[in-house]
C-alpha positions in Angstrom: 0.0 0.2 -0.2 1.0 3.6 -0.8 2.0 5.4 2.7 0.5 8.5 3.6 2.8 11.7 4.5 1.2 13.6 7.0 3.0 16.5 8.8 -0.5 17.9 10.8 -0.6 20.8 8.6 -2.8 22.5 6.0 -6.2 20.7 6.8 -7.7 23.6 8.3 -6.9 25.9 5.0 -10.0 28.0 3.3 -13.5 27.5 1.7 -15.3 27.4 5.0 -18.2 27.4 2.6 -18.1 23.6 2.7 -19.8 23.2 5.6 -22.6 21.2 5.7 -25.3 23.8 6.5 -25.3 27.4 6.0 -24.1 27.8 9.3 -21.5 25.6 9.6 -22.6 24.3 12.9 -23.0 20.7 12.4 -20.1 18.8 12.3 -19.6 16.4 9.7 -19.4 13.1 11.0 -16.4 10.2 9.5 -16.1 7.1 10.3 -12.4 6.1 9.0 -12.4 2.0 7.5 -8.7 0.6 6.8 -7.0 -2.5 8.1 -3.8 -0.9 8.6 -3.6 1.1 12.0 -1.3 3.4 11.2 -2.8 4.8 8.1 -6.1 5.1 10.3 -4.0 7.2 12.6 -2.6 9.4 10.2 -6.3 9.6 8.7 -7.4 11.2 11.8 -4.3 13.3 13.0 -5.2 14.5 9.4 -8.7 15.6 9.7 -10.3 15.5 13.1 -11.7 18.6 13.7 -10.3 20.4 10.7 -13.7 22.7 9.5 -16.0 20.8 11.7 -15.0 17.5 10.6 -15.5 14.9 13.6 -14.2 11.4 13.2 -16.5 9.2 15.2 -15.2 5.7 14.7 -12.8 3.3 13.0 -12.8 0.1 11.3 -10.3 -2.7 10.2 -12.4 -4.3 7.8 -15.3 -3.9 5.5 -17.7 -6.6 8.1 -16.4 -3.8 11.4 -17.4 -0.9 8.4 -20.8 -2.4 8.1 -21.2 -2.6 12.2 -20.1 1.0 12.8 -21.9 2.8 10.2 -25.4 1.1 11.3 -23.9 1.9 15.5 -23.1 5.2 14.9 -24.5 6.8 11.9 -21.6 8.4 10.0 -22.1 11.2 7.5 -18.8 10.0 5.0 -16.9 6.6 5.7 -13.4 7.6 4.5 -12.8 3.8 3.0 -10.1 1.4 1.8 -10.6 -0.6 -1.3 -8.4 -3.5 0.0 -8.8 -5.1 3.0 -9.1 -8.6 4.7 -12.5 -10.3 5.3 -14.6 -7.6 3.0 -13.5 -5.2 1.0 -13.7 -1.7 0.8 -15.6 -2.9 -2.7 -17.8 -5.9 -0.9 -18.5 -3.3 1.9 -19.7 -0.3 -0.5 -22.2 -2.6 -2.4 -23.4 -4.4 1.1 -24.2 -0.1 2.2 -26.2 1.0 -0.7 -28.3 -2.2 -0.4 -28.6 -1.8 3.2 -29.6 1.7 1.9 -27.4 3.1 4.2 -26.9 7.3 4.0 -23.2 7.4 4.9 -21.3 8.8 1.8 -18.2 6.8 1.1 -15.1 8.3 -0.5 -12.6 5.4 -1.5 -9.0 5.7 -0.2 -7.1 3.9 -3.5 -4.2 3.4 -5.2 -2.8 3.6 -8.8 -2.1 -0.2 -9.4 -6.1 -1.0 -8.8 -7.7 0.5 -12.2 -10.3 -2.5 -12.4 -11.1 -1.0 -8.8 -12.0 2.3 -9.4 -14.0 1.5 -12.0 -16.1 -0.9 -10.3 -16.5 1.9 -7.1 -18.0 4.3 -9.6 -20.4 1.4 -11.1 -20.8 0.9 -6.9 -21.4 4.9 -6.1 -18.5 5.9 -4.5 -19.0 9.9 -4.2 -15.4 10.3 -4.8 -11.7 8.9 -4.9 -8.0 9.7 -3.0 -4.9 8.6 -3.2 -3.0 7.5 0.1 -0.2 10.1 -0.3 -3.2 12.5 -0.6 -2.5 16.0 0.5 -4.1 17.2 4.0 -6.3 20.0 2.5 -7.1 17.6 -0.6 -8.5 14.8 2.1 -10.2 17.0 3.6 -11.8 18.8 1.0 -13.4 15.3 -0.2 -14.8 14.5 3.0 -16.8 18.4 2.9 -17.9 17.2 -0.9 -18.9 13.5 0.2 -20.7 14.9 3.1 -22.4 17.7 0.9 -23.6 15.2 -2.0 -21.2 16.8 -4.6 -18.8 14.4 -6.3 -15.1 14.8 -6.0 -12.5 13.9 -8.2 -8.7 15.0 -7.2 -7.3 15.8 -10.6 -4.5 12.3 -11.1 -8.1 10.1 -10.2 -10.1 12.0 -12.3 -7.2 11.5 -15.2 -6.8 8.4 -14.7 -10.5 6.6 -15.2 -11.0 8.7 -18.1 -7.9 7.0 -19.8 -9.2 3.7 -18.5 -12.9 5.1 -20.0 -10.4 5.6 -23.4 -8.8 2.3 -23.2 -12.1 0.9 -23.3 -14.0 0.3 -19.5 -17.1 0.7 -19.5 -18.8 3.4 -16.4 -22.4 2.3 -16.7 -23.2 4.1 -13.1 -23.2 7.2 -11.9 -21.4 8.5 -8.8 -24.5 9.6 -6.8 -27.0 6.9 -7.9 -30.1 8.6 -9.8 -32.9 6.2 -9.6 -32.9 2.9 -11.4 -34.2 3.6 -15.2 -32.8 7.5 -15.3 -30.9 8.1 -18.7 -28.1 10.1 -16.7 -24.5 9.1 -17.3 -23.2 6.4 -19.9 -21.0 4.4 -20.7 -18.1 3.3 -22.9 -16.0 5.6 -25.0 -13.9 4.1 -28.1 -12.2 7.2 -28.6 -8.9 6.5 -29.6 -6.0 9.1 -30.4 -7.7 11.7 -28.1 -4.8 13.1 -26.6 -5.4 11.7 -22.9 -1.6 11.4 -21.8 0.6 10.1 -18.6 1.0 13.1 -17.7 -0.5 16.3 -16.2 -2.6 17.6 -19.1 -5.9 15.4 -21.2 -6.5 16.7 -24.6 -4.8 18.0 -27.7 -4.0 21.2 -27.3 -5.1 21.8 -24.0 -4.2 24.8 -21.8 -2.7 23.8 -18.4 -3.9 25.1 -15.4 -3.8 28.9 -14.3 -2.7 29.8 -17.7 -3.3 33.3 -18.9 -6.6 32.0 -21.6 -7.5 28.8 -23.1 -6.6 27.2 -26.2 -8.7 27.0 -28.6 -10.9 23.8 -29.1 -9.8 21.2 -31.4 -13.0 20.7 -32.6 -16.5 22.3 -32.7 -19.0 22.4 -30.3 -21.7 19.8 -30.3 -24.9 21.1 -31.7 -26.8 22.6 -28.6 -23.8 23.4 -26.5 -22.4 26.7 -26.3 -18.9 27.5 -27.5 -17.9 29.0 -23.8 -20.0 25.6 -22.4 -17.8 23.6 -24.4 -14.3 25.5 -23.1 -15.5 24.6 -19.8 -16.6 21.2 -20.5 -12.8 20.6 -22.1 -11.2 21.6 -19.2 -12.6 19.4 -17.2 -11.8 16.7 -19.3 -8.2 17.9 -18.6 -8.8 16.8 -14.9 -8.9 20.7 -13.5 -10.9 22.4 -10.4 -13.9 24.2 -10.8 -11.3 27.4 -9.3 -8.9 26.6 -12.0 -11.3 26.4 -14.8 -12.6 30.1 -13.5 -9.1 31.0 -13.6 -8.3 29.8 -17.4 -11.3 31.6 -19.1 -11.7 34.3 -17.1 -14.6 33.7 -15.1 -16.0 33.3 -11.3 -16.4 29.6 -9.9 -20.4 30.6 -9.2 -20.2 30.9 -13.8 -18.3 28.1 -13.6 -20.6 26.0 -11.7 -23.6 27.4 -13.9 -21.9 26.2 -16.7 -21.2 22.9 -15.4 -25.2 22.3 -14.1 -26.1 23.3 -18.2 -23.8 20.6 -19.3 -24.7 18.0 -17.1 -28.4 18.2 -18.4 -27.5 18.8 -22.2 -25.6 15.5 -22.2 -26.8 13.7 -19.7 -24.7 12.9 -17.9 -24.1 12.9 -13.1 -20.9 14.0 -12.3 -17.7 15.4 -13.9 -16.0 11.6 -14.9 -18.8 11.4 -16.8 -18.9 14.5 -18.3 -15.0 13.6 -19.3 -15.9 11.0 -21.0 -18.5 12.6 -22.7 -15.5 15.5 -23.7 -13.6 12.7 -25.5 -16.5 10.6 -27.4 -17.1 13.9 -28.6 -14.1 14.9 -29.8 -12.8 17.2 -27.6 
């Protein structure tokens, strides 16, 4: 397993508006699930007390996680994928079958491609690498509690590459009702320019650059050029503030464009949007 580096700093950063409720008073209750005691201790030190997060329990495997979720009712379970007795994926499936409301953020290493896709299908709210910095862990927990799927840029690029190579992503992260038209699937796109480095998509601009490069293909019918610019940057793995800085727009405007893109392309999260961009030649 990858080692987590934690210096105990950075977890109490900015963006206090990510609290669950408008008043910022209700704590986000978190269950830590990992078979390594050292990892659980590191996570506790990293997030407990950070911006209203409260660690309410720990579990060393999936079976214990199911018991703890039932007993404690956490808002978020921060769960390892690989564990003895019952894996995180099995525990996630069991939680969804039981109708538990806890949102699950998966902890993973990059040697588990098929697990990433399976977790996405099963309803994981987000993914974290085990060496993620403290502020990223905190943001992922808060976003999950607010039911906003969140993916680190590295994980997003990884999932898009998997789909571009023929992996299928058939179930939205936030699990719409059966029969929903949201979210498709596999892509057969080849030569999409999705690389192994920090960018995806030919001619793409990097985060924080003064302006976006021209689109390599025109916006699809029904989508504005500005929306398409936003969509292409999502496919690169950029977060909303980075997209705003690149396109000279506010984060609120970025979110407005994303909402329209989700509706027009019938997707429900950033991974599905990124895959759709590849499928449409972006």
